C-alpha positions in Angstrom: -5.0 25.9 38.1 -6.9 22.9 39.4 -5.8 19.4 38.4 -8.4 19.2 35.6 -7.5 22.7 34.2 -6.0 23.5 30.9 -2.4 23.5 32.3 -3.0 20.8 34.9 -2.3 17.1 34.9 -5.8 15.9 34.8 -7.7 14.6 31.7 -7.7 17.4 29.2 -4.8 19.3 30.7 -1.6 20.0 28.9 0.5 17.5 30.8 -2.1 14.8 30.2 -2.2 15.6 26.5 1.6 15.7 26.3 1.9 12.2 27.9 -0.8 10.9 25.7 1.0 12.1 22.6 4.1 10.5 23.8 2.4 7.2 24.3 0.9 7.4 20.8 4.2 8.2 19.2 5.9 5.2 20.9 3.0 2.9 20.1 3.0 3.9 16.4 6.7 2.9 16.3 5.7 -0.5 17.6 2.7 -0.8 15.4 5.0 -0.4 12.3 7.4 -2.9 13.7 5.0 -5.6 14.9 1.5 -4.8 13.8 -1.6 -4.5 16.1 -1.4 -8.1 17.1 2.3 -8.0 18.0 2.0 -4.8 20.0 1.4 -5.0 23.8 0.7 -2.3 26.4 3.6 -3.7 28.5 6.1 -3.3 25.6 4.8 0.2 24.9 5.2 1.1 28.6 8.7 -0.2 28.7 9.8 1.8 25.6 8.0 5.0 27.0 9.7 4.5 30.4 6.3 4.0 32.1 4.5 1.3 33.9 1.8 -0.7 32.2 -0.9 0.7 34.5 0.2 4.2 33.5 -0.5 3.3 29.9 -3.9 1.8 30.9 -4.8 5.1 32.5 -4.8 6.7 29.1 -5.9 3.7 27.0 -7.8 0.9 28.7 -7.2 -1.6 25.9 -4.5 -2.3 23.3 -7.0 -1.8 20.4 -8.0 1.6 21.8 -4.4 2.7 21.8 -4.0 1.3 18.1 -7.1 3.2 17.1 -5.7 6.4 18.6 -2.4 5.9 16.6 -4.4 5.5 13.4 -6.5 8.6 14.2 -3.4 10.7 15.0 -1.8 9.7 11.6 -5.0 10.4 9.7 -5.2 13.9 11.2 -1.7 14.7 10.1 -2.3 13.4 6.6 -5.6 15.2 6.3 -3.7 18.5 7.2 -1.5 17.8 4.1 -4.6 17.3 1.9 -6.2 20.5 3.4 -3.1 22.5 2.6 -3.0 21.0 -1.0 -6.6 22.2 -1.6 -5.0 25.7 -1.9 -3.9 24.7 -5.4 -6.0 26.0 -8.3 -5.7 22.9 -10.4 -5.6 19.2 -9.7 -1.9 19.2 -10.8 -1.1 22.0 -8.4 -2.9 20.2 -5.6 -1.2 16.9 -6.1 2.2 18.6 -6.3 1.5 20.3 -3.0 0.3 17.0 -1.4 3.2 14.9 -2.5 5.8 17.6 -1.7 4.1 18.0 1.7 4.3 14.3 2.4 8.0 14.3 1.6 8.6 17.3 3.9 6.6 15.4 6.7 8.7 12.3 6.1 11.9 14.3 6.4 10.7 15.8 9.7 10.0 12.2 10.9 13.4 11.0 9.7 15.1 13.8 11.8 13.1 12.8 14.9 11.1 16.1 14.9 7.8 14.3 14.7 6.5 10.8 15.4 6.0 8.3 12.6 2.8 7.7 10.6 1.2 4.4 11.2 1.0 1.7 8.5 -2.7 1.8 7.7 -2.9 -1.6 6.2 -3.0 -3.0 9.7 -6.3 -1.4 10.4 -7.8 -4.6 9.0 -6.5 -6.5 12.1 -8.7 -4.6 14.6 -11.8 -6.1 16.0 -15.3 -4.8 16.0 -16.6 -2.3 16.9 -13.4 -0.4 16.7 -12.7 -1.7 13.3 -15.8 -0.1 11.8 -15.1 3.2 13.5 -11.5 3.4 12.3 -12.4 2.3 8.8 -15.1 5.1 8.7 -12.5 7.5 9.8 -10.1 6.3 7.1 -12.7 6.8 4.4 -13.3 10.3 5.6 -9.5 10.9 4.9 -9.8 9.0 1.6 -12.6 11.4 0.6 -10.4 14.5 1.4 -7.6 13.2 -0.9 -10.2 12.4 -3.6 -11.4 16.0 -3.4 -8.0 17.0 -4.7 -9.2 15.8 -8.0 -12.5 17.7 -7.9 -11.5 20.6 -10.2 -13.2 22.1 -13.4 -10.6 20.5 -15.8 -11.4 17.1 -14.3 -15.2 17.4 -14.6 -15.2 14.4 -16.9 -13.7 12.1 -14.3 -16.3 9.6 -13.1 -16.6 8.6 -9.5 -15.2 5.1 -10.0 -12.2 6.6 -11.9 -11.6 9.2 -9.3 -11.6 6.5 -6.5 -9.2 4.4 -8.4 -6.8 7.3 -9.1 -7.0 8.2 -5.3 -6.0 4.6 -4.5 -3.1 4.9 -6.8 -2.0 8.2 -5.2 -2.2 6.9 -1.7 -0.6 3.5 -2.6 2.5 5.5 -3.8 3.0 7.3 -0.5 2.4 4.2 1.5 4.8 2.1 -0.5 7.4 4.9 -0.6 8.4 4.1 3.0 9.6 0.7 1.9 12.2 1.9 -0.7 13.0 5.6 -0.2 15.6 4.7 2.5 17.9 3.6 -0.4 18.4 7.3 -1.2 20.4 9.7 0.7 18.8 12.5 2.6 20.2 15.1 0.2 18.5 13.2 -2.7 15.0 13.2 -1.3 14.0 16.4 -3.0 15.0 15.1 -6.4 13.3 11.8 -5.7 10.1 13.7 -4.9 10.3 15.6 -8.2 10.9 12.4 -10.2 7.9 10.7 -8.5 5.8 13.7 -9.3 6.9 13.6 -12.9 5.9 10.0 -13.3 2.6 10.5 -11.4 1.5 13.5 -13.4 2.8 12.8 -16.8 3.0 9.0 -16.9 5.7 6.8 -18.5 4.4 6.5 -22.0 5.7 8.8 -24.7 3.2 11.4 -26.1 0.9 9.9 -28.7 1.2 6.4 -27.3 -1.9 4.1 -27.8 -3.3 1.9 -25.1 -3.6 -1.6 -26.7 -2.3 -4.3 -24.5 -1.9 -7.7 -25.9 -3.1 -10.7 -24.0 -0.5 -12.8 -22.1 -0.7 -16.3 -20.8 0.1 -16.5 -17.1 -0.8 -20.2 -16.8 2.9 -21.1 -16.4 2.9 -19.3 -13.0 0.2 -21.5 -11.8 2.4 -24.7 -12.1 2.6 -25.9 -8.5 6.0 -25.9 -6.9 7.3 -29.3 -5.6 5.9 -29.8 -2.1 3.9 -26.6 -2.2 0.5 -26.2 -0.5 -2.6 -26.7 -2.8 -3.5 -23.7 -4.9 -6.8 -23.2 -3.2 -5.1 -23.0 0.2 -2.5 -20.4 -1.1 -5.3 -18.3 -2.7 -7.4 -18.4 0.5 -4.4 -17.4 2.5 -3.5 -14.4 0.2 -7.1 -13.1 0.4 -7.2 -13.3 4.2 -3.8 -11.7 4.6 -4.8 -8.9 2.1 -8.0 -8.3 4.1 -6.8 -8.8 7.7 -3.1 -8.4 7.6 -0.4 -10.9 8.4 -1.2 -11.1 12.2 -5.0 -11.1 11.6 -5.0 -13.9 9.0 -5.3 -16.7 11.5 -5.3 -20.5 10.7 -9.0 -20.4 11.8 -9.9 -17.7 9.2 -8.0 -19.4 6.4 -9.5 -22.7 7.2 -13.0 -21.2 7.5 -12.7 -19.5 4.1 -12.1 -22.9 2.6 -14.8 -24.6 4.8 -12.2 -26.9 6.1 -11.0 -27.9 9.6 -7.7 -26.7 11.1 -6.6 -30.3 10.9 -7.0 -30.3 7.2 -4.9 -27.1 7.1 -2.0 -28.7 9.0 -2.2 -31.8 6.8 -0.9 -29.7 3.9 1.4 -27.3 5.6 3.3 -27.2 9.0 2.7 -23.6 10.0 1.1 -20.3 8.8 4.5 -18.8 8.1 5.1 -21.5 5.5 1.8 -20.7 3.8 2.5 -16.8 3.9 5.9 -17.5 2.2 4.1 -19.7 -0.4 1.7 -16.9 -1.0 4.5 -14.4 -1.8 6.3 -16.9 -3.9 3.1 -17.5 -5.9 2.7 -13.7 -6.3 6.2 -13.2 -7.6 5.9 -16.2 -9.8 2.8 -14.4 -11.4 4.7 -11.1 -11.7 7.7 -12.8 -13.3 5.5 -14.8 -15.7 3.8 -11.5 -16.9 7.3 -9.9 -17.4 8.7 -12.9 -19.3 5.6 -13.3 -21.5 5.7 -9.6 -22.3 9.4 -9.7 -23.2 8.7 -12.5 -25.7 6.3 -10.4 -27.6 7.4 -9.3 -31.0 6.7 -5.6 -30.1 8.2 -2.5 -28.9 9.1 -1.8 -25.2 5.9 0.2 -24.7 3.6 -2.6 -25.8 5.6 -5.1 -23.7 5.4 -2.9 -20.6 1.7 -2.0 -20.7 0.7 -5.5 -21.8 2.5 -6.9 -18.6 0.8 -4.3 -16.5 -2.6 -4.9 -17.9 -2.3 -8.7 -17.5 -1.3 -8.4 -13.9 -4.2 -6.0 -13.1 -6.7 -8.3 -14.8 -5.3 -11.3 -12.9 -6.2 -9.7 -9.6 -9.9 -10.0 -10.4 -9.9 -13.5 -11.6 -10.9 -16.5 -9.4 -7.1 -17.3 -9.0 -6.4 -13.7 -7.8 -5.5 -11.5 -6.1 -1.7 -11.0 -5.7 -0.4 -10.6 -2.2 -0.4 -6.9 -1.2 3.1 -5.5 -0.8 2.0 -3.9 2.5 2.0 -7.4 4.0 5.8 -7.2 3.7 5.9 -4.6 6.4 4.2 -6.7 9.0 6.2 -10.0 8.4 8.6 -11.2 11.1 12.1 -10.0 10.6 13.3 -13.6 9.8 10.8 -13.9 6.9 11.1 -10.4 5.6 14.6 -10.3 4.1 14.2 -13.1 1.4 10.7 -11.8 0.4 12.0 -8.2 0.0 14.9 -9.5 -2.1 12.5 -11.2 -4.4 10.3 -8.1 -4.6 13.5 -6.1 -5.5 14.3 -8.4 -8.3 10.8 -7.9 -9.8 11.2 -4.1 -9.5 14.7 -4.3 -11.2 13.2 -6.2 -14.1 10.5 -3.6 -14.6 13.2 -1.0 -14.4 15.1 -2.7 -17.2 12.0 -2.8 -19.3 11.4 0.9 -18.7 15.0 1.6 -19.5 14.7 -0.2 -22.9 11.6 1.9 -23.7 13.4 5.2 -22.9 16.3 4.1 -25.1 13.9 3.2 -27.9 12.1 6.5 -27.6 8.6 4.9 -26.9 8.7 5.9 -23.2 9.4 9.3 -21.7 12.9 9.9 -20.1 11.9 9.0 -16.6 13.9 7.5 -13.8 13.5 3.8 -14.5 14.2 2.8 -10.8 11.5 5.2 -9.5 9.0 4.4 -12.2 9.4 0.6 -11.6 8.6 1.1 -7.9 5.6 3.2 -8.7 4.3 0.6 -11.1 4.6 -2.1 -8.5 2.6 0.1 -6.1 -0.1 0.7 -8.8 -0.4 -3.0 -9.5 -0.7 -3.5 -5.7 -3.5 -1.0 -5.5 -5.8 -3.1 -7.7 -6.4 -5.3 -4.8 -8.6 -2.5 -3.3 -10.9 -2.7 -6.5 -11.3 -6.5 -5.7 -12.3 -5.8 -2.1 -14.5 -2.9 -3.0 -16.4 -4.3 -6.0 -16.2 -7.9 -6.8 -18.7 -7.6 -9.7 -16.3 -5.7 -12.0 -14.9 -7.4 -15.0 -11.1 -7.9 -15.0 -10.7 -5.5 -17.9 -12.0 -2.8 -15.6 -8.8 -2.9 -13.6 -6.8 -2.4 -16.8 -8.8 0.8 -17.6 -9.1 2.2 -14.1 -5.6 1.6 -12.8 -3.0 0.7 -15.3 -3.8 3.2 -18.0 -3.8 6.3 -15.7 -0.6 5.0 -14.0 1.4 4.6 -17.2 -0.1 7.5 -19.2 -0.6 10.1 -16.5 -2.9 10.2 -13.4 -4.8 13.3 -14.5 -5.1 12.4 -18.2 -8.2 11.3 -20.0 -7.3 7.9 -21.4 -9.4 6.2 -24.0 -8.9 2.4 -23.8 
């Protein structure tokens, strides 16, 4: 064959494609470790045992390589969604999709396939690549949403279907942050426990959705020496939209219509502000839990009151909460204490769920699994804020928290 033939080394040949796939696999590892802004072509070349000019032959720019990584990951996840469409019902389809994702993750763990990129870092890309990749992502999102297009879900409105799709995807994205705590031989059982919570919810049959209002003002009390609330809120919004690396001091300052000098007057470095954003987020989460536990009510009322309050908070002028996906792009030195605080929040939710199971007002679910899934669902509400800023806060309660706690496929009247 000639150099450009199907088995040759030219563009389009097998050798070319094999080397390109190798580069994408290595780059995906680095994306997940450092984010788009932290990855360099030189570092990818070194890990792939190539020279930088060799990488540039396949991808002229770093962002072109990052886009190729996202594209490759979306193609593989779309294959899972396509296979899941073989199910006759929405429940059968979601079961196939989640089990397929666990099987894919196990192949990745064994080194049989490259990793899937963390899609939250798409936001750090620059135009025009950003728009192209976002459009590609929305195509994938639509394919997952199609899993819910079945006769028995004909009642499901477009906004509700989109919210439930967000919840489903947030579950598999957040899974990578905590599934490693389970041994390889326990992954199949973990999958089934997740499916049980996703499909059937946490509430016991006959439960009524009637959350009580909670006062989260205590969480707004400034910490001694902390940055002003407006600065923290602006930072959280920029990090949620552009990722840790993409939320520059310039962007945060511009969002407040302030100069960089004014920024540094209040805080020494961006990392300090990122940590303040996480601390504020966890203060709000803990406040919701504490206020709920003070209610003179059963554990079900306490749990869904806390969840509803946190969802509603995301759409208020003081919201949103920091997306948990930002954890994965933090520098290693910052990540450990933030993850520990996140784990404490999850353990507290786990305790609230265990109380409900013991009291018979919650289904006999795995409290640790259900708590992580609840955290992911609360996190997914940030997408509603970005997608539709005109919604009332109570809309987040109805669209996100009720399906999460009562069953993703159930018709919930709230």
